N, C-alpha and C positions, 0 to 999 in steps of 0.2 A: 468454510469460514464466511464465504459470501452470504449463505443463508443466515448464519449466526448474526452477521453485521446487520442484515435486514430486520431481523428480530429485534436486535438491540436498538435500531433506529425507531422501529414502530413503538417499542416500550418508551423510549425517550420522548417520542411525539405525543403519545397518548397520555403519559404521566402515570401517577399512581393515585387514584381516588381524587383527582382534581386538585391535589395540593401541590404547591410550587416547591421545588427543591432549592435549598440555599446553596448547596455545593454539589458539583457534578459527581455522579456515580459511574460505575462501569457501564451502565446502560446509556449514559450520555454519549451520543455518537460523536461529539466533538472533542473527546478527551485524547490527549497525546498517547495514552496507553493503547487506545484502539487504532491509532495511526501506526504505532510500532507493531502491533499485532498484524495489521494489514500487510506490512512489509515482510514480516515472518511468513505469513501465509503465501505471499507472492514467491518467496524463495523456496518454500516447501513444494509449491506447484511445479516450479521448475525442476527441483531435485527429483520429483516423481514423474517427470516428463508430461505433466498436464499443461501443455502450452497454451491451449485456448483459455483455460482458467487464468493462467498467469498473465496472458495478454490482457484479459478483462480487468486486471487490477489497475491498469492504466486508464487515465481519464479519456473521455470521448471515445468509448468503445475500443480503446487500445491505440488509437491513432496518436495520442500524446507521446507515445513511444518513439515517434518519428519514422515508424516502419509499418509496413503492411503486416498482416499476421504471418504470411508466408516468409517474409524476410526475418521477422521475429524468430519464428521456429528454426529457420536455417541457421540463425546465429548460434544455436545450441546443438547443431548436428554432431559435433566432436566431443561435447561435454557428457561425461558419464555421472557427474554428481556435482553438487554445490552445497557448501556450508555457509551460512550467514551468521554473523555476530552483529545483532542490532543494538546500537547504543542508546543512551538516554536521549529521548526526543527533546527538541527545544520547546519554548513556550508556544502555545497556540496564539496565532496573530489573527486579526480580522481586517478585512478590506472589502468594501463594496459587496456586501451580501455573502461573502465567502470567508472560510476559515482556512488558514494555512499552517503547516507545521513542518519542520525540517527534522528528518530522522537519520542519524549517522549509521553507516553500515560498513563492515568489513566482510569481504567474501573470499572464499577459497574455492576455486573451480578445479575439478579434476578432468583431464583430457583423456581421450581413448588410448593414448600412448603412455599413460601413467604420470605425465607431468602434472604439476599443480601450479596455478596462477593465482596470485592474490591481488585483489583490488580494494580500494577504499574510497569513500566519498559520502555522499548523502542524497537522499530522496526528498523532494518537497512534495507534500500531499495536500490536496485541497478538497473541501466539501462546501456545498451551498447551504445557506441558512435562510434564504429569501422565502417569503411566503409563496406558496404554490410550487415549490421545488418537489420533485418526485422523491420517494424513499431512496432510489438509486443515486440521485444527486446529493442527497443528504448523508451519503456514505463516503468515507475517505477513499480517494483514488490517487494514484501517483500522477502528478502534474509534470514533474520534471525530475532529472537526475544528473548528477555530476560524479562520475566514477573515474578513477585513475588507477593504472597498474601501480603496485607497490613492489619495490625492488628490495 
């Protein structure tokens, strides 16, 4: 997904034949649909135990998660699988050269002992739109999350 996102960013940045687009397309890196796809990709990486890739879905090389990579990975030691239901993202908002979008999520995690735990909340994703931003900075990344256990 990361490579696909970079390709989509490059397509959005270079445009098509020099013509401006009046409405965003799937190639527009700022769409809320791509933000939701980023969250789905995050949970797919976790479910497949590709923790380095999942960690990289967070902003600032993973540090926006509030954990080191080792702490992040240890948090899934007992997890045998995770299913995510990604809801409809909110509107894309702009502020100081950035775009933000909130993506609601409900997840069910399976533990080694067979128990299931459900969580709900949302992720706030951010990307940069300032001149000089790198393709990586112009791709959605998780900036913050608010998740709570569901009883």
